[in-house]
C-alpha positions as CSV (number, residue, x, y, z in Angstrom):
1,X,-16.6,-2.8,-11.3
2,X,-14.2,-4.2,-13.9
3,X,-11.2,-2.0,-12.7
4,X,-7.7,-3.4,-13.0
5,X,-6.0,-3.0,-9.7
6,X,-3.1,-5.1,-8.9
7,X,0.7,-4.4,-10.0
8,X,1.4,-7.7,-11.4
9,X,-1.5,-7.7,-14.2
10,X,0.3,-4.2,-15.5
11,X,3.7,-5.7,-15.9
12,X,3.1,-6.7,-19.6
13,X,0.7,-4.2,-20.7
14,X,1.7,-1.0,-19.6
15,X,1.7,1.5,-22.3
16,X,4.9,3.9,-22.9
17,X,5.2,6.9,-21.0
18,X,3.3,5.8,-17.8
19,X,4.1,4.3,-14.4
20,X,2.2,1.6,-12.2
21,X,2.2,2.3,-8.5
22,X,1.1,1.1,-4.9
23,X,-1.7,3.0,-3.0
24,X,-0.1,3.5,-0.1
25,X,-3.1,4.1,2.3
26,X,-6.5,5.8,1.7
27,X,-8.6,8.8,4.2
28,X,-12.4,9.1,3.2
29,X,-13.5,12.7,4.6
30,X,-17.1,12.4,3.8
31,X,-19.3,10.9,1.1
32,X,-17.8,13.6,-1.5
33,X,-14.1,13.7,-0.4
34,X,-10.8,11.5,0.3
35,X,-7.3,11.6,0.1
36,X,-5.0,9.0,-0.7
37,X,-1.0,8.3,-1.0
38,X,0.5,6.0,-3.5
39,X,4.6,4.9,-4.5
40,X,6.7,7.6,-5.8
41,X,8.7,6.3,-8.9
42,X,12.4,7.1,-8.5
43,X,12.7,9.2,-11.9
44,X,9.7,11.1,-11.0
45,X,10.6,15.0,-10.9
46,X,8.1,17.5,-10.7
47,X,7.5,20.9,-8.9
48,X,5.2,21.6,-6.1
49,X,1.6,23.1,-7.5
50,X,2.1,20.7,-10.5
51,X,-0.6,18.5,-11.3
52,X,-0.3,14.6,-12.9
53,X,-2.4,12.5,-15.2
54,X,-4.0,9.6,-12.9
55,X,-5.9,7.0,-13.9
56,X,-6.9,3.1,-13.6
57,X,-8.0,0.7,-16.2
58,X,-11.6,0.5,-16.6
59,X,-13.0,-2.7,-18.5
60,X,-9.6,-3.0,-20.4
61,X,-8.8,0.6,-21.0
62,X,-6.7,3.3,-19.4
63,X,-8.9,6.1,-18.4
64,X,-6.9,9.7,-17.0
65,X,-8.1,12.4,-15.2
66,X,-5.6,15.6,-14.4
67,X,-5.0,15.6,-10.5
68,X,-2.5,18.2,-8.7
69,X,-0.2,16.8,-6.3
70,X,-0.8,17.5,-3.0
71,X,2.5,16.2,-1.8
72,X,5.7,18.4,-1.9
73,X,8.6,18.5,-4.4
74,X,10.8,16.2,-2.0
75,X,8.3,13.9,-0.4
76,X,8.7,9.9,-0.9
77,X,5.3,9.6,-1.5
78,X,2.9,10.8,-3.7
79,X,-0.6,12.0,-2.1
80,X,-4.1,13.9,-4.1
81,X,-7.1,14.9,-2.7
82,X,-9.8,13.7,-4.8
83,X,-14.0,14.4,-5.0
84,X,-16.3,11.5,-5.3
85,X,-18.9,12.0,-8.5
86,X,-21.0,9.2,-8.6
87,X,-20.7,8.3,-12.3
88,X,-17.6,10.0,-13.2
89,X,-15.4,8.0,-15.9
90,X,-12.7,8.4,-12.9
91,X,-13.9,8.9,-9.6
92,X,-16.7,6.5,-9.3
93,X,-13.7,3.9,-9.2
94,X,-10.7,5.8,-7.6
95,X,-13.0,6.4,-4.8
96,X,-12.8,2.5,-4.0
97,X,-9.5,1.6,-4.2
98,X,-7.7,0.1,-1.0
99,X,-4.3,-0.3,0.4
100,X,-2.2,-2.4,-1.9
101,X,-4.0,-1.5,-5.6
102,X,-2.3,0.1,-8.4
103,X,-2.9,3.6,-9.9
104,X,-1.6,4.6,-13.2
105,X,0.2,7.6,-13.3
106,X,1.4,9.6,-17.0
107,X,5.4,10.5,-16.2
108,X,5.5,14.2,-17.1
109,X,3.7,16.5,-14.9
110,X,2.7,20.2,-15.9
111,X,0.7,23.3,-14.7
112,X,1.2,27.2,-13.8
113,X,0.4,27.1,-9.7
114,X,4.2,27.0,-9.6
115,X,6.3,29.7,-7.7
116,X,8.5,29.8,-11.1
117,X,5.5,31.8,-12.6
118,X,4.9,34.7,-10.2
119,X,7.3,37.5,-9.8
120,X,8.7,38.3,-6.3
121,X,6.5,39.8,-3.8
122,X,5.7,40.0,-0.1
123,X,3.0,38.2,0.1
124,X,1.1,35.3,-1.5
125,X,-2.5,34.6,-1.4
126,X,-4.0,30.9,-2.2
127,X,-7.2,31.3,-3.4
128,X,-8.9,27.8,-3.1
129,X,-12.5,26.2,-3.5
130,X,-13.1,22.0,-2.5
131,X,-10.7,19.9,-3.5
132,X,-8.8,22.8,-5.5
133,X,-6.9,23.1,-2.1
134,X,-4.6,20.0,-3.2
135,X,-1.8,22.2,-4.9
136,X,-1.7,24.4,-2.5
137,X,-1.3,21.3,-0.2
138,X,1.8,20.8,-2.2
139,X,3.1,24.1,-2.3
140,X,2.7,25.2,1.9
141,X,4.6,22.7,2.8
142,X,7.4,23.3,0.2
143,X,10.5,25.6,1.9
144,X,10.7,26.9,-1.0
145,X,7.4,29.2,-0.7
146,X,8.4,30.4,2.5
147,X,11.9,31.7,1.2
148,X,10.3,33.9,-1.2
149,X,7.3,35.0,0.8
150,X,7.2,36.9,4.0
151,X,3.3,36.0,4.5
152,X,1.7,32.8,3.1
153,X,-1.9,33.0,3.2
154,X,-4.1,29.8,2.2
155,X,-8.2,30.4,1.6
156,X,-10.1,27.3,1.6
157,X,-14.0,27.6,1.1
158,X,-16.7,25.0,0.9
159,X,-20.2,24.2,1.0
160,X,-19.9,22.4,4.6
161,X,-17.9,22.1,7.8
162,X,-17.1,19.0,7.4
163,X,-15.6,19.5,3.9
164,X,-12.6,21.7,5.2
165,X,-11.0,18.9,7.3
166,X,-8.3,18.1,5.1
167,X,-7.4,21.6,5.1
168,X,-7.1,22.1,8.7
169,X,-5.7,18.6,9.0
170,X,-2.5,19.7,6.8
171,X,-2.4,22.5,8.5
172,X,-2.2,20.8,12.1
173,X,0.2,18.5,10.4
174,X,2.8,21.2,9.2
175,X,2.5,22.4,13.2
176,X,3.3,18.9,14.2
177,X,6.5,18.3,12.2
178,X,9.5,19.5,13.4
179,X,11.4,20.1,10.5
180,X,8.2,21.6,8.4
181,X,7.3,23.7,11.8
182,X,11.0,25.0,11.8
183,X,10.9,26.4,8.1
184,X,7.1,27.4,8.0
185,X,7.3,29.3,11.5
186,X,4.5,32.0,11.6
187,X,4.5,32.8,8.1
188,X,1.4,30.5,7.3
189,X,-2.2,31.8,7.7
190,X,-5.1,29.2,7.0
191,X,-8.5,31.4,6.4
192,X,-11.3,29.0,5.9
193,X,-14.9,29.8,5.2
194,X,-18.4,27.9,4.4
195,X,-21.4,28.7,2.4
196,X,-24.1,26.4,3.5
197,X,-23.7,26.4,7.0
198,X,-23.1,27.7,10.4
199,X,-19.5,28.4,10.7
200,X,-17.3,30.9,12.5
201,X,-16.6,32.2,9.1
202,X,-18.5,31.8,6.3
203,X,-19.8,33.2,2.7
204,X,-18.1,33.0,-0.5
205,X,-14.2,34.1,-0.9
206,X,-15.3,36.3,-3.6
207,X,-17.8,38.2,-1.6
208,X,-15.0,38.5,0.8
209,X,-12.5,39.7,-0.9
210,X,-15.0,42.5,-2.7
211,X,-16.2,43.5,0.6
212,X,-12.9,43.8,2.2
213,X,-14.0,41.5,5.0
214,X,-10.8,39.2,4.0
215,X,-8.4,42.1,4.6
216,X,-9.9,43.0,7.9
217,X,-10.6,39.6,9.3
218,X,-6.3,39.4,8.4
219,X,-5.4,42.7,9.2
220,X,-3.5,43.0,6.1
221,X,-4.1,45.9,3.3
222,X,-6.0,45.6,0.3
223,X,-4.7,43.5,-2.6
224,X,-1.9,45.8,-4.0
225,X,0.4,44.4,-6.8
226,X,3.7,45.7,-5.5
227,X,3.4,43.5,-2.2
228,X,0.6,40.9,-3.2
229,X,0.5,37.8,-5.6
230,X,-1.7,35.0,-5.9
231,X,-2.7,31.5,-7.0
232,X,-6.4,30.6,-7.9
233,X,-7.8,27.1,-8.4
234,X,-11.5,25.9,-7.9
235,X,-14.4,25.7,-10.1
236,X,-14.8,27.4,-13.1
237,X,-17.3,30.0,-11.5
238,X,-14.8,31.2,-8.5
239,X,-11.8,31.0,-11.0
240,X,-13.6,33.7,-13.2
241,X,-15.2,36.0,-10.3
242,X,-11.2,36.1,-8.5
243,X,-9.5,36.4,-11.1
244,X,-11.5,39.5,-12.0
245,X,-11.2,40.7,-8.8
246,X,-7.2,40.5,-8.9
247,X,-7.5,42.5,-12.2
248,X,-9.5,45.2,-10.9
249,X,-6.6,45.7,-8.1
250,X,-4.1,46.2,-10.8
251,X,-2.8,42.7,-10.7
252,X,-1.6,40.6,-13.8
253,X,-2.0,37.2,-14.8
254,X,1.4,35.0,-15.5
255,X,2.1,32.0,-17.1
256,X,5.4,29.7,-16.7
257,X,6.8,31.8,-19.6
258,X,6.0,34.8,-18.5
259,X,5.7,35.2,-14.7
260,X,3.5,37.6,-13.4
261,X,1.4,38.9,-10.2
262,X,-1.2,36.0,-10.4
263,X,-1.6,32.1,-11.7
264,X,-4.7,30.2,-12.5
265,X,-5.0,26.4,-12.7
266,X,-7.4,26.1,-15.6
267,X,-7.0,22.0,-15.7
268,X,-8.9,21.4,-12.1
269,X,-11.7,19.8,-12.4
270,X,-13.9,18.8,-9.4
């Protein structure tokens, strides 16, 4: 692997508009998923739920991909949750990073999974599959989310039970953190399902929405555009199908320049 990975090597060669940040921790969940954190540049600002372009120097050239920032906007470190793609232009290398290595990041974050893109409501659904949980990892740790909504429901669907662990770790970290637990209180509900193994809850989230089982399990009414808001992040098929279900319920897609009842992150890959 010809990957430039040490900070000193970037000092003279960094292109304009790019940070070079040090890896602080790496946690491999499965042979397909890992979590890592890195230093946060002093001047870097973002809204919880946004993504950044991160990358590595591979054979002398920078390779970037869009990654949702999993840490909240107030955090001192930047966290990311990634899939491992054996032949992926970036992830085949990124999955091999170690503490002390350097990751590139472009300076301008962006994205649609932000609270500003939603109109006021009572209940916020965060629909995710796989590593699509990453932007919601940011949002469920942001006090503003709970200032704007009485209930926050995070759904996370994966193929196998082991792939859900990141979500369980997040919720556990919140419950065990004195400051986080204080503003989250009992407003957060975590609803995890799997599609290929036995588990207490199984099935695609779209099927669970369509059948009404999601709502009966949660003890809440069906989707209502007056009270409910949604955010969607996952595979292309999941985005399309979930969007259709929300539209059937009378909800309208919003954007940064036109807030509405739900938003989708189309830059997600994984």
